[in-house]
C-alpha positions in Angstrom: 61.5 17.3 18.0 57.9 16.8 18.1 56.3 15.0 21.2 54.5 12.9 19.0 57.9 11.8 17.1 59.5 11.5 20.7 56.4 8.7 21.5 57.0 6.9 18.7 60.9 6.5 19.0 60.3 5.9 22.8 58.1 2.8 21.5 60.6 1.7 18.8 63.4 1.8 22.0 60.9 0.0 24.2 60.4 -2.8 21.4 64.2 -3.2 21.2 65.3 -2.9 24.6 67.0 0.6 24.4 67.1 1.2 27.9 69.5 4.2 27.1 67.6 5.6 24.4 64.5 5.1 26.1 66.2 7.7 29.2 67.7 9.8 26.8 64.0 10.4 25.8 62.2 10.6 28.9 65.1 12.8 30.0 64.4 15.4 27.1 61.1 15.7 27.5 61.3 16.0 31.2 64.1 19.4 30.7 61.4 20.9 28.1 59.4 23.5 29.2 55.9 24.4 28.1 53.7 27.1 26.6 49.9 27.3 26.8 49.2 26.0 23.5 51.3 22.9 23.6 49.6 21.7 26.8 46.3 19.9 25.7 48.4 18.3 22.6 51.0 16.6 25.0 48.3 15.6 27.3 46.9 13.6 24.3 50.5 12.3 23.4 50.8 11.1 27.1 47.3 9.5 26.9 48.1 7.6 23.4 51.0 6.2 25.2 50.0 5.5 28.2 50.9 2.0 27.8 54.4 3.4 28.0 54.3 4.8 31.7 57.1 6.0 31.8 56.6 7.8 28.9 54.0 9.1 29.6 54.4 9.8 33.0 57.2 12.3 32.0 54.6 14.0 29.5 51.9 14.3 32.3 54.6 15.7 34.8 55.6 18.4 32.8 51.7 19.1 31.6 51.1 19.0 35.7 53.8 21.4 36.0 52.5 23.7 33.4 48.7 23.7 35.5 50.6 24.3 38.9 52.5 26.8 37.9 50.8 28.7 35.2 46.8 29.2 36.4 45.8 32.3 34.6 46.8 30.1 31.3 45.1 27.0 32.8 42.3 28.8 33.5 41.8 30.7 30.1 42.4 26.8 28.6 39.0 26.1 30.7 37.1 28.9 29.8 37.5 28.2 25.8 36.8 24.4 26.2 33.3 23.8 26.0 31.6 20.9 28.0 31.8 17.4 25.8 34.5 19.0 23.3 36.7 17.3 22.0 39.7 18.1 24.3 37.4 19.0 27.6 37.6 14.9 28.7 41.6 15.3 28.0 41.8 18.6 30.1 39.8 17.4 32.7 41.5 14.3 33.6 45.1 16.3 33.1 43.6 19.0 36.2 42.8 15.8 38.1 46.4 14.6 37.8 47.9 18.1 38.6 45.9 18.4 41.2 47.7 15.0 42.9 50.7 15.4 41.5 54.0 15.8 43.2 55.9 19.4 42.6 58.1 19.3 40.0 62.0 19.0 41.0 63.5 22.2 40.3 66.8 22.3 38.6 69.7 22.8 40.9 71.4 26.0 40.8 75.3 25.7 39.9 77.2 25.9 43.1 79.8 28.9 43.4 83.5 28.1 41.8 84.8 25.4 43.7 87.6 26.7 45.9 89.8 23.8 45.1 89.1 22.5 41.5 88.0 26.0 40.6 85.5 24.4 38.3 81.4 24.0 38.3 80.6 21.2 38.7 83.0 21.0 41.3 85.6 18.1 40.2 85.9 16.1 43.4 86.6 12.4 43.2 87.0 12.8 39.6 90.3 11.3 37.9 93.1 14.2 36.5 92.8 14.1 32.7 94.9 15.7 30.6 91.1 17.0 29.2 90.3 18.5 32.8 93.4 19.6 34.0 93.3 22.8 36.2 96.5 24.5 37.0 96.4 25.5 40.7 93.7 22.8 42.1 93.9 20.7 44.9 94.3 17.1 43.9 96.0 13.8 45.3 97.1 10.2 44.5 94.4 7.7 45.0 95.8 5.4 47.9 97.0 9.0 49.8 95.2 11.5 51.8 98.3 13.5 51.5 97.2 17.0 49.7 98.9 18.3 46.6 98.6 21.2 44.3 99.0 21.3 40.6 101.0 23.5 38.7 101.1 22.4 35.0 101.0 20.3 32.5 103.5 19.1 30.1 102.3 16.7 27.7 100.8 14.0 30.1 103.3 14.6 32.7 101.7 16.9 36.0 104.2 18.8 37.8 102.9 19.6 41.4 103.6 21.0 45.1 103.1 19.2 48.3 100.4 21.5 49.9 101.8 20.7 53.3 105.9 20.9 52.1 108.1 23.5 50.8 105.9 25.2 47.5 109.0 25.8 45.7 109.8 22.1 45.7 108.4 20.8 42.7 107.3 17.0 41.6 106.2 15.4 38.0 104.5 12.5 37.6 101.7 11.1 35.0 98.3 12.5 35.1 96.6 9.1 35.6 98.3 8.9 39.0 96.0 11.6 40.5 92.5 12.5 41.6 90.9 15.8 42.5 90.7 15.5 46.3 88.3 19.3 47.2 87.3 18.6 50.6 
């Protein structure tokens, strides 16, 4: 989806108080990585939608990140734009904004598999469900600190053992009674 269309969608979401959609659009924009041919186009869209501050800031942030991370491409853009041309003012404002911009938060690298639930990201504190069941993971009853280890899932019944007890003594309970306990 191009940035102009995202701007129009953000405008409509703003007009109709659809905060979840607005957040999704900002998240989508923030996750994108630009190439040099898109930077001026995106900066122009950001200027056009400056009245929609959250959207415009997300666009300016990805443009500023490109400028900071790609100096050679940015210098090439400057070289190709003559002073006073259509894009020169946009480019100047973008460079000024990039010089003031905070560094873009890098995406966190996935942690290694959790030693207890064996998942990335870790399921610590999440309710155990039939959809996220992992055998040999550490769980607990929400009202207890007693560590349990899952053995198997049979329908909605979890077979488990007490970590500190006899590993051969198995217990059963309904899946809704557990949460992952990885600490």
